[in-house]
ZADO-1210 file (C-alpha; in nm, 4 decimals, padded with zeros to 6 digits):
<atoms>
<atom x="08.6984" y="14.1495" z="07.6028" code="MET" pos="1"/>
<atom x="08.4107" y="13.9375" z="07.7129" code="LYS" pos="2"/>
<atom x="08.3000" y="13.5787" z="07.7509" code="ILE" pos="3"/>
<atom x="08.0271" y="13.4362" z="07.5287" code="GLU" pos="4"/>
<atom x="07.8650" y="13.0993" z="07.4771" code="ILE" pos="5"/>
<atom x="08.0209" y="12.9118" z="07.1879" code="LYS" pos="6"/>
<atom x="07.7887" y="12.9119" z="06.8863" code="PRO" pos="7"/>
<atom x="07.6501" y="12.5773" z="06.7656" code="ASN" pos="8"/>
<atom x="07.7264" y="12.3942" z="07.0880" code="CYS" pos="9"/>
<atom x="07.5006" y="12.1460" z="07.2614" code="ASP" pos="10"/>
<atom x="07.2437" y="12.3081" z="07.4889" code="MET" pos="11"/>
<atom x="07.3244" y="12.0617" z="07.7695" code="TYR" pos="12"/>
<atom x="07.7018" y="12.0921" z="07.7321" code="ASP" pos="13"/>
<atom x="07.7589" y="12.4638" z="07.6875" code="GLN" pos="14"/>
<atom x="08.1075" y="12.5853" z="07.6098" code="ARG" pos="15"/>
<atom x="08.2479" y="12.9376" z="07.6357" code="PHE" pos="16"/>
<atom x="08.4806" y="13.1454" z="07.4195" code="ILE" pos="17"/>
<atom x="08.6684" y="13.4722" z="07.4590" code="ILE" pos="18"/>
<atom x="08.5834" y="13.7512" z="07.2131" code="VAL" pos="19"/>
<atom x="08.6874" y="14.1147" z="07.1848" code="ASP" pos="20"/>
<atom x="08.4468" y="14.4088" z="07.1999" code="ASP" pos="21"/>
<atom x="08.3724" y="14.3805" z="06.8255" code="ASP" pos="22"/>
<atom x="08.2771" y="14.0142" z="06.8569" code="GLY" pos="23"/>
<atom x="08.5973" y="13.8842" z="06.6957" code="LYS" pos="24"/>
<atom x="08.7096" y="13.5475" z="06.8347" code="LEU" pos="25"/>
<atom x="09.0273" y="13.5700" z="07.0440" code="LEU" pos="26"/>
<atom x="09.0459" y="13.2269" z="07.2095" code="ASP" pos="27"/>
<atom x="08.8319" y="12.9159" z="07.2000" code="ASP" pos="28"/>
<atom x="09.0497" y="12.6563" z="07.3780" code="ALA" pos="29"/>
<atom x="09.1780" y="12.5060" z="07.0515" code="GLN" pos="30"/>
<atom x="08.8296" y="12.4832" z="06.9050" code="GLY" pos="31"/>
<atom x="08.6676" y="12.3006" z="07.1964" code="TYR" pos="32"/>
<atom x="08.5584" y="12.5977" z="07.4057" code="GLY" pos="33"/>
<atom x="08.6024" y="12.6333" z="07.7802" code="TYR" pos="34"/>
<atom x="08.3846" y="12.4054" z="07.9937" code="LYS" pos="35"/>
<atom x="08.2856" y="12.6794" z="08.2365" code="SER" pos="36"/>
<atom x="08.2641" y="13.0549" z="08.2393" code="LYS" pos="37"/>
<atom x="08.5064" y="13.0671" z="08.5334" code="GLN" pos="38"/>
<atom x="08.7701" y="12.8741" z="08.3345" code="LYS" pos="39"/>
<atom x="08.7299" y="13.1158" z="08.0431" code="ALA" pos="40"/>
<atom x="08.7686" y="13.4149" z="08.2765" code="ILE" pos="41"/>
<atom x="09.0819" y="13.2622" z="08.4272" code="LYS" pos="42"/>
<atom x="09.2290" y="13.1974" z="08.0815" code="ALA" pos="43"/>
<atom x="09.1436" y="13.5531" z="07.9739" code="MET" pos="44"/>
<atom x="09.3225" y="13.6952" z="08.2800" code="TRP" pos="45"/>
<atom x="09.6252" y="13.4744" z="08.2264" code="TYR" pos="46"/>
<atom x="09.6627" y="13.5245" z="07.8507" code="LYS" pos="47"/>
<atom x="09.5378" y="13.8740" z="07.7809" code="PHE" pos="48"/>
<atom x="09.5507" y="14.0778" z="08.1023" code="LYS" pos="49"/>
<atom x="09.9100" y="14.0211" z="08.2096" code="GLY" pos="50"/>
<atom x="09.8563" y="13.7247" z="08.4407" code="GLY" pos="51"/>
<atom x="10.1650" y="13.5404" z="08.3234" code="LYS" pos="52"/>
<atom x="10.3837" y="13.8499" z="08.3639" code="GLN" pos="53"/>
<atom x="10.2484" y="13.9095" z="08.7152" code="LYS" pos="54"/>
<atom x="10.3294" y="13.5531" z="08.8158" code="ILE" pos="55"/>
<atom x="10.6807" y="13.5764" z="08.6705" code="ASN" pos="56"/>
<atom x="10.7374" y="13.9104" z="08.8430" code="GLN" pos="57"/>
<atom x="10.6321" y="13.7671" z="09.1815" code="LYS" pos="58"/>
<atom x="10.8633" y="13.4694" z="09.1292" code="GLN" pos="59"/>
<atom x="11.1565" y="13.7021" z="09.0577" code="GLN" pos="60"/>
<atom x="11.0783" y="13.9172" z="09.3642" code="GLU" pos="61"/>
<atom x="11.0656" y="13.6089" z="09.5874" code="ARG" pos="62"/>
<atom x="11.3903" y="13.4728" z="09.4460" code="LYS" pos="63"/>
<atom x="11.5610" y="13.8104" z="09.4964" code="LYS" pos="64"/>
<atom x="11.4350" y="13.8275" z="09.8573" code="PHE" pos="65"/>
<atom x="11.5680" y="13.4825" z="09.9462" code="PHE" pos="66"/>
<atom x="11.9005" y="13.5549" z="09.7725" code="ASN" pos="67"/>
<atom x="11.9348" y="13.8637" z="09.9923" code="GLN" pos="68"/>
<atom x="11.9097" y="13.6595" z="10.3136" code="TYR" pos="69"/>
<atom x="12.1298" y="13.3525" z="10.2847" code="LYS" pos="70"/>
<atom x="12.0115" y="13.0605" z="10.4944" code="GLY" pos="71"/>
<atom x="11.6545" y="13.1861" z="10.5251" code="LEU" pos="72"/>
<atom x="11.5108" y="12.9283" z="10.2881" code="GLU" pos="73"/>
<atom x="11.6833" y="12.6411" z="10.4721" code="LYS" pos="74"/>
<atom x="11.5654" y="12.7848" z="10.8046" code="PHE" pos="75"/>
<atom x="11.2084" y="12.7971" z="10.6719" code="LEU" pos="76"/>
<atom x="11.2316" y="12.4384" z="10.5457" code="ASP" pos="77"/>
<atom x="11.3598" y="12.3288" z="10.8858" code="LYS" pos="78"/>
<atom x="11.0675" y="12.5012" z="11.0622" code="ILE" pos="79"/>
<atom x="10.8195" y="12.3253" z="10.8338" code="TYR" pos="80"/>
<atom x="10.9940" y="11.9919" z="10.8776" code="GLU" pos="81"/>
<atom x="11.0158" y="12.0104" z="11.2576" code="ASN" pos="82"/>
<atom x="10.6640" y="12.1457" z="11.3124" code="ASN" pos="83"/>
<atom x="10.4687" y="11.9593" z="11.0460" code="TYR" pos="84"/>
<atom x="10.2084" y="11.8119" z="11.2814" code="LYS" pos="85"/>
<atom x="10.1700" y="12.1303" z="11.4849" code="GLU" pos="86"/>
<atom x="10.1143" y="12.3348" z="11.1689" code="ILE" pos="87"/>
<atom x="09.8502" y="12.0938" z="11.0387" code="SER" pos="88"/>
<atom x="09.6678" y="12.1007" z="11.3742" code="ARG" pos="89"/>
<atom x="09.6778" y="12.4796" z="11.3835" code="GLY" pos="90"/>
<atom x="09.8976" y="12.4972" z="11.6919" code="GLU" pos="91"/>
<atom x="10.1665" y="12.6840" z="11.4950" code="VAL" pos="92"/>
<atom x="10.0386" y="12.9625" z="11.2695" code="THR" pos="93"/>
<atom x="10.1951" y="13.1668" z="10.9914" code="ASN" pos="94"/>
<atom x="10.2320" y="13.4548" z="11.2355" code="GLU" pos="95"/>
<atom x="10.4372" y="13.2312" z="11.4673" code="ASP" pos="96"/>
<atom x="10.6640" y="13.1331" z="11.1792" code="ILE" pos="97"/>
<atom x="10.7047" y="13.4968" z="11.0732" code="LEU" pos="98"/>
<atom x="10.7919" y="13.5868" z="11.4340" code="ALA" pos="99"/>
<atom x="11.0637" y="13.3196" z="11.4386" code="GLU" pos="100"/>
<atom x="11.2050" y="13.4525" z="11.1110" code="ILE" pos="101"/>
<atom x="11.1975" y="13.8068" z="11.2502" code="LYS" pos="102"/>
<atom x="11.3796" y="13.6907" z="11.5641" code="LYS" pos="103"/>
<atom x="11.6437" y="13.4883" z="11.3774" code="GLU" pos="104"/>
<atom x="11.7099" y="13.7092" z="11.0718" code="PHE" pos="105"/>
<atom x="11.5713" y="14.0464" z="11.1859" code="ASN" pos="106"/>
<atom x="11.3657" y="14.0855" z="10.8678" code="VAL" pos="107"/>
<atom x="10.9948" y="14.1310" z="10.7992" code="ASP" pos="108"/>
<atom x="10.9218" y="13.8625" z="10.5413" code="MET" pos="109"/>
<atom x="10.6019" y="13.9002" z="10.3368" code="PRO" pos="110"/>
<atom x="10.3416" y="13.6443" z="10.4394" code="LYS" pos="111"/>
<atom x="10.2829" y="13.5386" z="10.0784" code="GLU" pos="112"/>
<atom x="10.6365" y="13.3945" z="10.0622" code="TYR" pos="113"/>
<atom x="10.5475" y="13.1290" z="10.3197" code="LEU" pos="114"/>
<atom x="10.3149" y="12.9398" z="10.0884" code="THR" pos="115"/>
<atom x="10.4482" y="12.9789" z="09.7401" code="TRP" pos="116"/>
<atom x="10.2849" y="12.7687" z="09.4726" code="LYS" pos="117"/>
<atom x="10.4813" y="12.8688" z="09.1626" code="TYR" pos="118"/>
<atom x="10.8216" y="12.7100" z="09.2277" code="ASP" pos="119"/>
</atoms>
């Protein structure tokens, strides 16, 4: 798969499409074309290279982890709530939060579970 410039588009407003190795059109953003090459690459990763499955798999792993340790999610919410200003100023770091979780629950939580954007 590769990204190409959409044929017959305005020279000053180039659009991009996703084609296979033979040049056959795979995706063109419903006929409009992607506004940037980066957006087309992101769409290609998400649609054709397993991006959606990877995201769903990570969501399931996170959910399974928090189900294993009851009360951990509430504890994490409480830490964020009580230390909101300190976190934003950089006085409390992710490592500090992970240390508190380790002390309270005796578990090494992956750092990526602290800031999860796919809930």
